[in-house]
N, C-alpha and C positions, 0 to 999 in steps of 0.2 A: 962147851955145852955138855951138861950132864946127860946120863942115860935116860932119865925120865923126860928131860926136855926133848931129847932126840926122839923118844917114843911118841911124845905129843905131836912133834912136827911130822913124823911119819904117819901118824893117825890122820892128821889134817890132809896130808897128801893123798892118803888112801881114799878119804871121803871125796876129795876133789876128782880123783881119777874115776871113782865109781859113778859120780854124777855125770861126768863127761861120757862114760860108756853108756849110761842110761839114755842120755840125749841122742847119741848117735844111733843107738838101737831103736829109739822112737822114730828117728828120721827114716830108717829102713821100713819100719812097720807102717808109717803114714805116707810112704812115697807116692802112692796112687790116689791119695785123698784130695779132692778138689780144694783149691785155695791154700793147701798146706805149703809152708815155706820152711826151708832147711834151718835148723838151729845148730848153734855151736857154743859149747862151753869154753869161754876164754879163761885160761888159767894164769895166775900170777903168783909171785913169791910173797910169803909172809915175812914180816920183820924178824920174827924169832926162828925162822927156818920152815921149810916145807912149802906146800902149794895150797892155793885156795882158788875158788871160782870167783873171778872178777866180774864177769858179765855173761848172761845168757843172750847171745846174739842171734837175731832173726835176720836171715839174708834176704834182702829185697831192695829194689831200686824204685823209689816213688815216681820218678819221671817215667820209667818204663811201665810201671803198673798203671799210671794215669793214662798213658797212651793206649794200653791194652783195654782199659775200661771204656774209653771213647770208641774204640773199634768194636768192642762187644756190643755197644748200643747200635752202632752203624750196621753191623752184621745182622742183629735182630730186626732192624727196620727193613733191610734189603730182603731178608728171608721172608718176613711176613708179607711185605708188599708183593713179592714175586708169587707167593702162594695165592694171594687174593686175585692177582691179575690172571693167573692160570685158571682159577675158578671162573672168572668172568669170560675168558676165552672159551672154556668148556661150555658155558651157558649159551654161547652163540651157536654151538653145535657145529656140524660139518658144513663146509662151503659147497660141497657137492650135492648130489641128488637128494640126500636125506634132510638137508637144512632148508632155510628160507629161500636161498638161491634156487634150489630145485623146485620149491613150491611156486616161486615167481615164474620160472620158465614154463612149468606145466600150466599155470593159470593163463598166461598170455597165449601159449600155443593152442590152448583149448578154443580161444576165440578165432584163431586162424582156421581151425577145422570147422567151427560153427559158421564162419563167413561163407564157406563153400556149400554148407548144407544147413541153412538156418531153420528149416522146418523139421529137422530130425529130432524127435523127442528124446532119443537115447543120448544124442550129443548135448542137448539142452540140460539134461540131468547131470551129465558128466561135467559140463562147465560149472554148474552150481556146486557140485562136489569139490571141484578144484578151487572155487572161490572160498568154500568153507575150509578147505585144507590150508589155503594161504592165510586166512584169518587166524585159524588155530595155531599155525606155525608162528605167527607174530605174537599171539597171546602167550604161547608156551615159552618162547624165548624171553619175552619181557618178564614173565613170572620167574623164570630161572635166574635172570639178572637181579631181580628184586630179592629173591631168596639168597643169592650170593651176598648181596649187601646186608641182609639181615643176619646171615651167618657171621660175617665179619664184625657186625655191630655186637652180636652176642659174645664174640671172643673179646672184644674191647671191654664190655660190661663185666664179664666174668673174671677178667684179669685184675680188676681194681682192688678187690679184697686182698689178693696176694701182694700187690704193690704196697698197699697200706700196712700189711703185716711186716714187710721188709723195712718200711720207713720207721715203724715203731721199734723194730729190732735194732736199727742203727742208732736211734735215740737212746735206747737202753745201753747199748755198747759204749756210746760216748760217755754215759754216766759211769759205767764200770771202769773205763780207761782212765777217767779222772781220778779214781780212787786207787787203782792198782793195775797199771799197764802190764801187759804180758803177751807173749806170742800167741797163746791160744785165742785170746780176745781179738788180736789182729787178724788171725786166720778167719775167724767168724765174721769180722768186719768185711774182709775182702770177698768172702763168699756172698754175703748179703748185698754188697755193692755191685758185684758182677751180675747177680740175679736181677737187681733193680735196674741196672743199666740196660740189660738185655730186654727187659719188659718196657721201659719208658724212655731210655736214652739219657737217664740222669747222669750228671757229672759230679765230681767231688773235689774238695780241697782238704788237705791234711795239715794238722798242726803238729807240734813237736811231741805230743803225747800219743799221736796216732788217731786222735779224734777227727771226725769228718764234718764238713759243711756240704750238704747235698742240695743240688738245684736242678731244675729243668728250664733251659732257656733263660737263666738268670732269676727265676722265681723259686724261692727257697722252699725246700721240703724238710730238711733237718739242719738245725743249728744248735749245737750243744745237745741238751736233752729235749729241747722244744721241737715238735714235729707238726707238719701240716699234711693232712690226708688229701688224696685225690677223690673227687666225686664225679659221678656221671649223671647228667641231666638230659632229658629228651629235648631235642630241638623241634622246630615246627613240623619237620617231616617225620618225627618220631625216632630219629636216630640219636645215639648217645654223643653228647658233647662232654669232654673231660675238662674239669677246672679244679682249682684248689678250693678246699672247703671254706676258706676265708674270702673267697672271691678271686677272680682272675682266670679267664678262659685261656687254656694252654694252646688250643688250635694246632697250627702247623709247627709249633715249637716242640711238640711231642715227638720223641724219637723212639727207638727200640721197636719191639713188636707191636705195641699199641699204636704208635705212630704209623707203622707200616700197614697195619690193618685199616687204619683210618684213611690213609692215602689211597689204598686200593678201593675202599668203599666209596669215598667221595670223588675219586679221580677216575681210575680205569672203568669200574663197573658203572658209575653214574654217567660218565661220558658215553659209554656204549649204549646205555638206555636212552639217553637224549637223542643220539643219532638214530636209534631204532624207532623211537617215537616219531621223529621227523620223517623218516622213510615211510612209515605206516600212514602218517598224515598225508604226505605227498601222493602216495599211490591211491589212497581212498578218495582224495579230493579230485585227482585227475580222472580216475575211473568213473566216479559219480558224475562229473561234469559231462562226460561223453554219454554215459548210460542214460542219464535223466533227459537227454535230448532225443532219445529214441522211444519207440513204442513196442510193447510186447505183442505176442500173437493174440492176446486177449483184447487188443485194441486200446489198452490203457498206457499212457506215457507219463513222463515226469517222475519216474521212480529212481531212487538211488540204489546201487547194487550193494554198497556197504553202508553201515550206520555212520552218519556224518559226525565227526568229532568236532566239538566246539573249540578245543585247544589242542596244541601239539602235545603237551604233557599228557601222558596217559593214553595216547592214540594207539600204541601197539597193544597194550594190555586190554584195551577195550574194543579192539577191532572185531567186527562180526558182520555177517551178511544181514542186510536189512530184512525185517520181518515181512515186508510187502513182497519180497522176492523169494526168501528162503522157503524151500519146499514147493515152490510154484514155478515149474519150468516154463509155462506159457508167459509168465510175467517178465522173463528175461528178454531184454531188448536187443535184437540182432540187427534191426533196421530202423529207419526213421519213419517209415510209412505203416508198418505193421502188416504189410502185404506179404503173401507167401513168396518165398524166394528172395526177399530183401535181406541181404547180409552185409550191407555197406557199413553199418554201425559196428558190427562185430569185427570187421577188418580194421576200423579205426581204433577199436579197443586193443586189438592185437598189436597195432603199430606203436602203442604206448610203451611196449617192452624196450624199444630202442630210442624212444623220444626223451629229450632232456627235461623230464618232469620232476626230478629230484634235486636235492642240494641247491636250492634257489635257482633251478632251471639250468644247472651246469652239467648234470649227469643223468644217465638213464637209470632206471631202478636197479638193474644188474650191476652197473658201474658203482652206484652208491653203496650197494651191499658189499661188493668186493672191496671198496675203499674202507668200509667199517672193519671188515675182517683183517685187511692189511694193517690198519692202524693199531688194532688190538694186538695183532701178532707182533708188530714192531715194538709195542710197549713191553710185551713179554720178553722178546729178545734183548731189549735194552736192560730190562730189570734183571735178566739172567746174567748178562755181562757184568752189571754192577755188583750183583751178589757174589759172583766168582772173584771179582777184583777185591772187594772188601774182605771176603773170607781169606784170601791169600795174604792180605795185609795183616789181618788179625792173627792168623796162624804164625806169621813171621815174627810179630811182636810177642806173641805168647811163647814162642821158642826162645826169644831173647830173655823174657822174664824168667823162664824155667832155667836158662843157663845161669842166671844170677841167683835165683832162690829155689830152684827145683832140686830134687834129690837124685844124685848119681849113686847107684848101689856100689859101683866099684870104688868111688871116692870114699864112701862111708865105710866100706870094709877096710880100706887102707887106714883111715883115721881110727877105726876100732882097734886095728892091730897095734898101732902106735900107743893108744891109750892102755890097751891090755898089757903091753910090754912095760909101760910105766907102772901100771898097777902091780904087776908081778915083781918088778924091781923093788917097789916100796914094801911089798909083802915080805920079800927076802930080808930087807933091812929090819923090819919089825921082828921077824924070826930070829935074826942075829942078836938084836938088842934083848929080846926075850931070853935067849940062851945066856947072854952075859949076865943078866939080872939073876937068873937061876944059879949061875956059878957063884955070884956074890952072896946070895942067900945061903948057899950050902957052906960057904966059908964062915 
């Protein structure tokens, strides 16, 4: 090999080592960037001598990455559902003296006192106030549960534009990968996939160019450059149903945060509202049945204490004291005769507190309320355990993915040192050849 050939080979090697150093330096600089995977310049020999870059390798394991993607969607679902259930639990308020349970206790104990002194005007006013308090407590709790549902629905609706942006980005990345596959595009693909999975629970299949086919429950969102958007349409109750723009309701196939918000809206919060409506309906019906059989001190009978609800649905949010009694303490029926000192009916009303008038005649009002609190509390505990378990699984797989494709600063510094030594050695070779050429020229 002549000196000029040797100089050319050394120049190629210098270029290869410089490229490798740049790759490792970029690894260090991007170490904390989300979705970044370690690169390595694979060097090989040239036929005429020297080194060249054979491949720019991106370190990743598609099996591990796919598993991490699935767990990202599961964690998003568990987190969003837990948040929604906690909001529903908070809507119910405290089970003690400040919540519905306290209002129930005060309402029925008021009739116990009225039974002993049915003619006492102060007691009559107090019982009416307690009835108003109970009705207001049911209304407020129902309104809070509905507000929780609407908040969750708003989060679903507001997340769809971002999901569609990610769908479009993945379609565009598929197009770019078809033309010029590269690690930067793959990093962007993985970030978009992770964000979409967390939002919707979307899953992906990869081809040999790194392009993805994305779906939710088998319903395609991205295939090559073709994309299908998610749309939100109002159902009969006014809440958002998510479907594909070309048709196909996703329903419970939705995962990720959108699926979690939907599960909390249509599950935990809705179930709590149904039970609350039933309890309000049962109490109003039972109290009205007894009260309407009595007579007020004004001599008039047949009046309901609460406005009678025609249906169970909406009974809590519509609960109120009947206008024929509200503000009229003499209209309150404490006895069946209307005679002074007759408190028998008030005692019957007080006894309803422990009577099995709720839950299809199986529980007292207090027991039914306690059961509602217990069920919602158990839902929250179960959701918390699920979230903790899924988060642990996701973190474990994420660590495994990082072990394969993440950046270790120590390893990068060692690799940089090796490449720099190679770079320095080639530089010395070039300097030696340069010196020999100068000697030849001077001769």
